[in-house]
GUSE-295844 format. One line per 3 residues: number of its first residue (from 0); for each residue x, y, z of N, C-alpha, C, CB. Coordinates in steps of 0.05 Angstrom, whole numbers, padded with zeros to 5 digits. Glycine has a CB too. Layout:
<sites>
NUM) X/Y/Z/X/Y/Z/X/Y/Z/X/Y/Z | ...
</sites>
This chain:
<sites>
0) 00017/-00023/00000/00000/00000/00000/00018/00025/00000/-00020/00000/00025 | 00012/00043/-00018/00028/00067/-00020/00019/00087/00002/00025/00079/-00047 | 00036/00105/00009/00029/00126/00029/00005/00142/00020/00052/00144/00034
3) 00002/00148/-00006/-00020/00164/-00016/-00046/00149/-00012/-00017/00170/-00046 | -00046/00122/-00018/-00070/00106/-00015/-00078/00104/00015/-00066/00077/-00026 | -00058/00101/00032/-00063/00100/00061/-00076/00126/00071/-00037/00094/00077
6) -00064/00148/00062/-00075/00174/00071/-00104/00177/00061/-00057/00197/00060 | -00109/00170/00037/-00136/00172/00025/-00156/00154/00041/-00136/00164/-00005 | -00148/00129/00047/-00166/00112/00061/-00170/00121/00090/-00155/00083/00062
9) -00149/00132/00102/-00152/00142/00130/-00171/00166/00131/-00124/00151/00141 | -00169/00184/00111/-00187/00207/00109/-00216/00197/00106/-00179/00225/00086 | -00220/00178/00088/-00247/00168/00084/-00258/00155/00109/-00248/00148/00061
12) -00241/00141/00124/-00250/00128/00148/-00258/00148/00169/-00227/00109/00159 | -00242/00169/00173/-00249/00190/00192/-00275/00204/00185/-00226/00211/00194 | -00278/00210/00159/-00303/00223/00151/-00327/00204/00153/-00300/00233/00122
15) -00322/00178/00149/-00343/00159/00151/-00353/00156/00180/-00334/00131/00141 | -00334/00156/00199/-00342/00156/00227/-00358/00180/00235/-00317/00154/00245 | -00350/00204/00226/-00365/00229/00231/-00393/00227/00218/-00349/00253/00220
18) -00394/00217/00194/-00420/00215/00180/-00439/00196/00195/-00416/00205/00151 | -00429/00174/00206/-00446/00156/00221/-00457/00170/00246/-00430/00131/00228 | -00440/00186/00259/-00450/00201/00283/-00471/00221/00275/-00426/00215/00296
21) -00466/00235/00253/-00485/00256/00244/-00511/00243/00234/-00473/00273/00222 | -00510/00220/00223/-00534/00206/00213/-00554/00200/00235/-00526/00180/00198 | -00544/00197/00259/-00562/00191/00282/-00576/00216/00293/-00546/00178/00303
24) -00567/00240/00285/-00577/00264/00297/-00604/00272/00284/-00557/00287/00294 | -00619/00288/00298/-00645/00299/00289/-00639/00322/00270/-00663/00308/00313 | -00649/00321/00246/-00644/00341/00225/-00662/00366/00229/-00648/00330/00198
27) -00679/00366/00248/-00697/00389/00252/-00685/00411/00269/-00723/00380/00265 | -00664/00405/00283/-00652/00426/00300/-00631/00442/00285/-00638/00412/00325 | -00630/00468/00290/-00613/00486/00276/-00583/00479/00280/-00618/00514/00284
30) -00576/00472/00304/-00548/00465/00310/-00539/00440/00294/-00544/00460/00340 | -00557/00421/00290/-00550/00397/00275/-00548/00404/00245/-00571/00375/00280 | -00565/00421/00236/-00564/00429/00207/-00538/00443/00201/-00588/00449/00200
33) -00528/00459/00220/-00502/00471/00216/-00480/00450/00215/-00496/00491/00240 | -00482/00429/00231/-00462/00408/00230/-00463/00393/00204/-00466/00389/00253 | -00488/00389/00193/-00491/00375/00167/-00478/00392/00145/-00521/00371/00161
36) -00483/00418/00145/-00472/00436/00125/-00441/00436/00127/-00483/00464/00128 | -00431/00437/00151/-00401/00436/00154/-00390/00410/00144/-00394/00440/00184 | -00404/00388/00148/-00394/00362/00138/-00395/00362/00107/-00411/00339/00149
39) -00417/00373/00096/-00419/00374/00067/-00397/00391/00054/-00447/00385/00059 | -00390/00413/00067/-00368/00429/00057/-00341/00414/00058/-00366/00455/00073 | -00337/00398/00078/-00312/00383/00081/-00311/00358/00063/-00308/00374/00110
42) -00334/00343/00061/-00334/00318/00047/-00344/00320/00018/-00350/00298/00062 | -00360/00341/00013/-00372/00344/-00014/-00399/00331/-00017/-00353/00332/-00034 | -00409/00318/00004/-00436/00306/00002/-00447/00304/00031/-00435/00279/-00012
45) -00473/00300/00032/-00486/00297/00058/-00478/00271/00072/-00517/00299/00055 | -00481/00269/00098/-00472/00245/00112/-00484/00219/00102/-00479/00247/00141 | -00510/00218/00097/-00522/00193/00088/-00511/00185/00060/-00553/00196/00086
48) -00507/00204/00043/-00495/00198/00016/-00467/00188/00020/-00496/00223/-00002 | -00452/00200/00038/-00424/00192/00043/-00423/00164/00053/-00411/00211/00063 | -00441/00156/00071/-00441/00129/00082/-00447/00109/00059/-00462/00126/00104
51) -00466/00115/00042/-00472/00097/00020/-00449/00095/00000/-00497/00107/00005 | -00435/00116/-00004/-00413/00117/-00024/-00388/00103/-00013/-00406/00145/-00032 | -00380/00108/00011/-00354/00100/00021/-00355/00079/00044/-00340/00123/00031
54) -00377/00068/00051/-00378/00047/00071/-00364/00023/00059/-00407/00040/00079 | -00345/00012/00074/-00329/-00010/00065/-00312/-00004/00041/-00346/-00034/00059 | -00302/00020/00039/-00286/00028/00015/-00258/00016/00016/-00283/00059/00015
57) -00249/00006/00038/-00222/-00005/00040/-00222/-00035/00031/-00211/-00003/00068 | -00246/-00046/00027/-00248/-00074/00018/-00249/-00074/-00012/-00273/-00088/00030 | -00231/-00089/-00024/-00230/-00090/-00053/-00247/-00113/-00064/-00202/-00093/-00063
</sites>
């Protein structure tokens, strides 16, 4: 495994863990909406979409 691939997988894993935490939150509260928007700015997609896209991404 190359260092670039490791860094990429580590980043996806950290964002995936954050997405799973955010997915459990109530989307009706303003503070949670702010957290969703911050996650979207960092990851490029909403938490649920991120989980669907990158869950088990390290398995080939």
